[in-house]
N, CA, C and O atoms as CSV, one atom per row, in Angstrom:
chain,resi,resn,atom,element,x,y,z
A,1,MET,N,N,1.150,24.629,12.010
A,1,MET,CA,C,-0.264,24.246,11.843
A,1,MET,C,C,-0.381,22.777,12.242
A,1,MET,O,O,0.311,21.908,11.711
A,2,ASP,N,N,-1.239,22.541,13.151
A,2,ASP,CA,C,-1.459,21.095,13.575
A,2,ASP,C,C,-2.095,20.324,12.435
A,2,ASP,O,O,-1.838,19.130,12.281
A,3,ARG,N,N,-2.891,20.960,11.661
A,3,ARG,CA,C,-3.660,20.182,10.583
A,3,ARG,C,C,-2.664,19.602,9.561
A,3,ARG,O,O,-2.801,18.437,9.187
A,4,ILE,N,N,-1.645,20.396,9.088
A,4,ILE,CA,C,-0.806,19.826,8.085
A,4,ILE,C,C,0.068,18.625,8.585
A,4,ILE,O,O,0.436,17.734,7.819
A,5,LYS,N,N,0.360,18.656,9.844
A,5,LYS,CA,C,1.044,17.517,10.436
A,5,LYS,C,C,0.144,16.312,10.579
A,5,LYS,O,O,0.555,15.178,10.334
A,6,GLU,N,N,-1.107,16.575,10.984
A,6,GLU,CA,C,-2.085,15.537,11.083
A,6,GLU,C,C,-2.306,14.785,9.768
A,6,GLU,O,O,-2.291,13.556,9.702
A,7,ILE,N,N,-2.514,15.600,8.725
A,7,ILE,CA,C,-2.768,15.063,7.397
A,7,ILE,C,C,-1.568,14.139,6.950
A,7,ILE,O,O,-1.723,12.999,6.511
A,8,ARG,N,N,-0.340,14.776,7.116
A,8,ARG,CA,C,0.891,13.993,6.722
A,8,ARG,C,C,0.989,12.688,7.403
A,8,ARG,O,O,1.203,11.647,6.781
A,9,GLU,N,N,0.839,12.740,8.632
A,9,GLU,CA,C,0.923,11.553,9.348
A,9,GLU,C,C,-0.047,10.518,9.164
A,9,GLU,O,O,0.266,9.332,9.259
A,10,GLU,N,N,-1.378,10.959,8.869
A,10,GLU,CA,C,-2.458,9.961,8.483
A,10,GLU,C,C,-2.072,9.329,7.133
A,10,GLU,O,O,-2.372,8.156,6.913
A,11,ARG,N,N,-1.443,10.042,6.260
A,11,ARG,CA,C,-1.049,9.416,4.990
A,11,ARG,C,C,0.225,8.802,4.943
A,11,ARG,O,O,0.703,8.388,3.887
A,12,LYS,N,N,0.856,8.714,6.150
A,12,LYS,CA,C,2.209,7.997,6.314
A,12,LYS,C,C,3.329,8.512,5.303
A,12,LYS,O,O,4.003,7.773,4.586
A,13,ILE,N,N,3.416,9.886,5.365
A,13,ILE,CA,C,4.393,10.543,4.438
A,13,ILE,C,C,5.378,11.240,5.409
A,13,ILE,O,O,4.998,11.815,6.429
A,14,SER,N,N,6.616,11.152,5.036
A,14,SER,CA,C,7.743,11.714,5.848
A,14,SER,C,C,7.779,13.192,5.511
A,14,SER,O,O,7.417,13.624,4.417
A,15,GLN,N,N,8.241,13.959,6.520
A,15,GLN,CA,C,8.636,15.399,6.275
A,15,GLN,C,C,9.471,15.562,4.972
A,15,GLN,O,O,9.168,16.404,4.127
A,16,LYS,N,N,10.538,14.720,4.842
A,16,LYS,CA,C,11.427,14.743,3.764
A,16,LYS,C,C,10.776,14.567,2.419
A,16,LYS,O,O,11.065,15.321,1.489
A,17,GLU,N,N,9.897,13.582,2.292
A,17,GLU,CA,C,9.125,13.405,1.093
A,17,GLU,C,C,8.326,14.582,0.732
A,17,GLU,O,O,8.337,14.962,-0.439
A,18,LEU,N,N,7.610,15.218,1.651
A,18,LEU,CA,C,6.735,16.366,1.368
A,18,LEU,C,C,7.578,17.605,1.061
A,18,LEU,O,O,7.239,18.416,0.199
A,19,ALA,N,N,8.693,17.724,1.798
A,19,ALA,CA,C,9.610,18.817,1.622
A,19,ALA,C,C,10.232,18.740,0.092
A,19,ALA,O,O,10.377,19.725,-0.632
A,20,ASP,N,N,10.536,17.526,-0.224
A,20,ASP,CA,C,11.012,17.329,-1.659
A,20,ASP,C,C,10.004,17.788,-2.645
A,20,ASP,O,O,10.335,18.520,-3.577
A,21,TYR,N,N,8.755,17.373,-2.468
A,21,TYR,CA,C,7.670,17.668,-3.317
A,21,TYR,C,C,7.496,19.267,-3.452
A,21,TYR,O,O,7.296,19.807,-4.540
A,22,LEU,N,N,7.597,19.992,-2.187
A,22,LEU,CA,C,7.508,21.401,-2.199
A,22,LEU,C,C,8.715,22.192,-2.670
A,22,LEU,O,O,8.698,23.408,-2.857
A,23,GLY,N,N,9.796,21.374,-2.850
A,23,GLY,CA,C,11.037,22.052,-3.374
A,23,GLY,C,C,11.722,22.821,-2.248
A,23,GLY,O,O,12.186,23.940,-2.469
A,24,MET,N,N,11.800,22.223,-0.995
A,24,MET,CA,C,12.474,22.902,0.091
A,24,MET,C,C,13.210,21.829,0.961
A,24,MET,O,O,13.092,20.620,0.765
A,25,GLU,N,N,13.938,22.358,1.889
A,25,GLU,CA,C,14.630,21.431,2.802
A,25,GLU,C,C,13.623,20.993,3.868
A,25,GLU,O,O,12.693,21.708,4.240
A,26,GLN,N,N,13.863,19.835,4.305
A,26,GLN,CA,C,12.944,19.109,5.382
A,26,GLN,C,C,12.973,19.997,6.613
A,26,GLN,O,O,11.925,20.082,7.253
A,27,GLN,N,N,14.043,20.670,7.027
A,27,GLN,CA,C,14.122,21.615,8.153
A,27,GLN,C,C,13.132,22.812,8.038
A,27,GLN,O,O,12.478,23.198,9.008
A,28,HIS,N,N,13.054,23.388,6.784
A,28,HIS,CA,C,12.133,24.418,6.560
A,28,HIS,C,C,10.677,23.882,6.661
A,28,HIS,O,O,9.830,24.533,7.272
A,29,TYR,N,N,10.391,22.727,6.080
A,29,TYR,CA,C,8.962,22.199,6.172
A,29,TYR,C,C,8.655,22.021,7.619
A,29,TYR,O,O,7.547,22.333,8.055
A,30,SER,N,N,9.610,21.522,8.396
A,30,SER,CA,C,9.318,21.249,9.921
A,30,SER,C,C,8.854,22.466,10.517
A,30,SER,O,O,7.992,22.348,11.389
A,31,ARG,N,N,9.284,23.690,10.198
A,31,ARG,CA,C,9.093,24.894,10.809
A,31,ARG,C,C,7.539,25.276,10.497
A,31,ARG,O,O,6.907,26.032,11.235
A,32,TYR,N,N,7.025,24.715,9.404
A,32,TYR,CA,C,5.571,25.082,9.079
A,32,TYR,C,C,4.752,24.195,10.132
A,32,TYR,O,O,3.826,24.701,10.767
A,33,GLU,N,N,5.096,22.956,10.284
A,33,GLU,CA,C,4.389,22.161,11.297
A,33,GLU,C,C,4.490,22.599,12.725
A,33,GLU,O,O,3.562,22.438,13.517
A,34,THR,N,N,5.670,23.177,13.051
A,34,THR,CA,C,5.817,23.666,14.447
A,34,THR,C,C,5.220,25.158,14.729
A,34,THR,O,O,5.106,25.656,15.848
A,35,GLY,N,N,4.892,25.717,13.602
A,35,GLY,CA,C,4.293,27.081,13.658
A,35,GLY,C,C,5.467,28.140,13.721
A,35,GLY,O,O,5.183,29.300,14.022
A,36,LYS,N,N,6.641,27.821,13.478
A,36,LYS,CA,C,7.671,28.831,13.584
A,36,LYS,C,C,7.702,29.703,12.390
A,36,LYS,O,O,8.175,30.839,12.425
A,37,VAL,N,N,7.162,29.128,11.272
A,37,VAL,CA,C,7.057,29.844,10.000
A,37,VAL,C,C,5.605,29.759,9.626
A,37,VAL,O,O,5.007,28.712,9.873
A,38,LYS,N,N,4.966,30.786,9.038
A,38,LYS,CA,C,3.660,30.738,8.583
A,38,LYS,C,C,3.634,30.222,7.153
A,38,LYS,O,O,4.468,30.573,6.319
A,39,VAL,N,N,2.669,29.395,6.911
A,39,VAL,CA,C,2.467,28.809,5.552
A,39,VAL,C,C,1.876,29.829,4.609
A,39,VAL,O,O,0.857,30.441,4.932
A,40,ASN,N,N,2.435,30.017,3.544
A,40,ASN,CA,C,1.947,31.009,2.587
A,40,ASN,C,C,0.927,30.305,1.643
A,40,ASN,O,O,0.760,29.085,1.640
A,41,VAL,N,N,0.283,31.154,0.869
A,41,VAL,CA,C,-0.872,30.754,0.005
A,41,VAL,C,C,-0.350,29.717,-1.025
A,41,VAL,O,O,-1.043,28.745,-1.324
A,42,GLU,N,N,0.824,29.918,-1.542
A,42,GLU,CA,C,1.349,28.930,-2.585
A,42,GLU,C,C,1.557,27.560,-1.986
A,42,GLU,O,O,1.272,26.545,-2.622
A,43,ILE,N,N,2.046,27.530,-0.786
A,43,ILE,CA,C,2.277,26.210,-0.162
A,43,ILE,C,C,0.977,25.538,0.061
A,43,ILE,O,O,0.836,24.351,-0.233
A,44,VAL,N,N,-0.068,26.314,0.618
A,44,VAL,CA,C,-1.373,25.743,0.916
A,44,VAL,C,C,-2.012,25.176,-0.331
A,44,VAL,O,O,-2.684,24.145,-0.310
A,45,LYS,N,N,-1.755,25.960,-1.524
A,45,LYS,CA,C,-2.327,25.404,-2.818
A,45,LYS,C,C,-1.561,24.106,-3.194
A,45,LYS,O,O,-2.201,23.152,-3.636
A,46,LYS,N,N,-0.279,24.040,-3.044
A,46,LYS,CA,C,0.406,22.816,-3.460
A,46,LYS,C,C,0.078,21.642,-2.507
A,46,LYS,O,O,0.008,20.501,-2.964
A,47,LEU,N,N,-0.134,21.903,-1.136
A,47,LEU,CA,C,-0.523,20.884,-0.246
A,47,LEU,C,C,-2.023,20.385,-0.643
A,47,LEU,O,O,-2.284,19.184,-0.570
A,48,ALA,N,N,-2.900,21.228,-1.019
A,48,ALA,CA,C,-4.164,20.772,-1.370
A,48,ALA,C,C,-4.165,19.879,-2.547
A,48,ALA,O,O,-4.839,18.849,-2.587
A,49,VAL,N,N,-3.314,20.334,-3.618
A,49,VAL,CA,C,-3.247,19.464,-4.755
A,49,VAL,C,C,-2.524,18.066,-4.399
A,49,VAL,O,O,-2.996,17.003,-4.803
A,50,PHE,N,N,-1.474,18.122,-3.701
A,50,PHE,CA,C,-0.727,16.823,-3.330
A,50,PHE,C,C,-1.655,15.935,-2.613
A,50,PHE,O,O,-1.744,14.749,-2.929
A,51,TYR,N,N,-2.356,16.456,-1.657
A,51,TYR,CA,C,-3.383,15.493,-0.788
A,51,TYR,C,C,-4.655,15.463,-1.436
A,51,TYR,O,O,-5.477,14.719,-0.901
A,52,ASN,N,N,-5.047,16.124,-2.516
A,52,ASN,CA,C,-6.310,16.074,-3.107
A,52,ASN,C,C,-7.339,16.415,-1.954
A,52,ASN,O,O,-8.207,15.603,-1.632
A,53,ILE,N,N,-7.214,17.582,-1.379
A,53,ILE,CA,C,-8.147,17.907,-0.185
A,53,ILE,C,C,-8.375,19.452,-0.254
A,53,ILE,O,O,-7.536,20.200,-0.755
A,54,SER,N,N,-9.417,19.837,0.212
A,54,SER,CA,C,-9.738,21.197,0.232
A,54,SER,C,C,-8.756,22.105,1.003
A,54,SER,O,O,-8.274,21.750,2.079
A,55,ALA,N,N,-8.494,23.203,0.460
A,55,ALA,CA,C,-7.586,24.129,1.201
A,55,ALA,C,C,-8.296,24.591,2.515
A,55,ALA,O,O,-7.616,24.878,3.500
A,56,ASP,N,N,-9.586,24.659,2.535
A,56,ASP,CA,C,-10.372,25.061,3.685
A,56,ASP,C,C,-10.087,23.985,4.797
A,56,ASP,O,O,-10.030,24.345,5.973
A,57,TYR,N,N,-9.928,22.815,4.480
A,57,TYR,CA,C,-9.576,21.806,5.515
A,57,TYR,C,C,-8.190,22.058,6.065
A,57,TYR,O,O,-7.953,22.121,7.271
A,58,ILE,N,N,-7.285,22.200,5.101
A,58,ILE,CA,C,-5.841,22.436,5.520
A,58,ILE,C,C,-5.738,23.721,6.421
A,58,ILE,O,O,-4.968,23.743,7.381
A,59,LEU,N,N,-6.529,24.785,6.086
A,59,LEU,CA,C,-6.504,26.024,6.756
A,59,LEU,C,C,-7.403,25.968,8.147
A,59,LEU,O,O,-7.474,26.941,8.898
A,60,GLU,N,N,-7.980,24.901,8.363
A,60,GLU,CA,C,-8.771,24.600,9.637
A,60,GLU,C,C,-10.056,25.482,9.616
A,60,GLU,O,O,-10.586,25.873,10.657
A,61,LEU,N,N,-10.521,25.769,8.386
A,61,LEU,CA,C,-11.858,26.570,8.264
A,61,LEU,C,C,-13.005,25.583,8.220
A,61,LEU,O,O,-14.149,26.019,8.346
A,62,THR,N,N,-12.798,24.331,8.057
A,62,THR,CA,C,-13.806,23.263,8.095
A,62,THR,C,C,-13.116,21.970,8.592
A,62,THR,O,O,-11.902,21.783,8.518
A,63,ASP,N,N,-13.978,21.131,9.085
A,63,ASP,CA,C,-13.473,19.845,9.556
A,63,ASP,C,C,-13.941,18.782,8.591
A,63,ASP,O,O,-13.785,17.606,8.919
A,64,GLU,N,N,-14.517,19.090,7.397
A,64,GLU,CA,C,-14.872,18.151,6.355
A,64,GLU,C,C,-13.780,18.139,5.331
A,64,GLU,O,O,-13.327,19.123,4.747
A,65,LYS,N,N,-13.404,16.835,5.186
A,65,LYS,CA,C,-12.335,16.481,4.195
A,65,LYS,C,C,-12.903,16.266,2.851
A,65,LYS,O,O,-13.215,15.154,2.423
A,66,ARG,N,N,-13.022,17.348,2.217
A,66,ARG,CA,C,-13.593,17.371,0.771
A,66,ARG,C,C,-12.383,17.266,-0.176
A,66,ARG,O,O,-11.359,17.933,-0.034
A,67,PRO,N,N,-12.613,16.287,-1.239
A,67,PRO,CA,C,-11.556,16.213,-2.297
A,67,PRO,C,C,-11.716,17.593,-3.163
A,67,PRO,O,O,-12.758,18.249,-3.152
A,68,LEU,N,N,-10.626,17.926,-3.867
A,68,LEU,CA,C,-10.699,19.031,-4.799
A,68,LEU,C,C,-11.589,18.689,-5.986
A,68,LEU,O,O,-11.687,17.528,-6.385
A,69,LYS,N,N,-12.209,19.661,-6.521
A,69,LYS,CA,C,-13.248,19.471,-7.564
A,69,LYS,C,C,-12.415,19.734,-8.905
A,69,LYS,O,O,-12.971,19.660,-10.001
């Protein structure tokens, strides 16, 4: 998913830091960004909380960066 890489890079967070937060190896997280592994709902929810951003934005359903309510 291009969007999760874009958000991570905008926030200047390493793949390793995010993988640690998600409780996985950096190599596994990297597969999400390259599209080799599909991101499941639980990961999207965790990313939304971590970034305080709408899951719709992460899923590329909107281009509006709204914070969580």
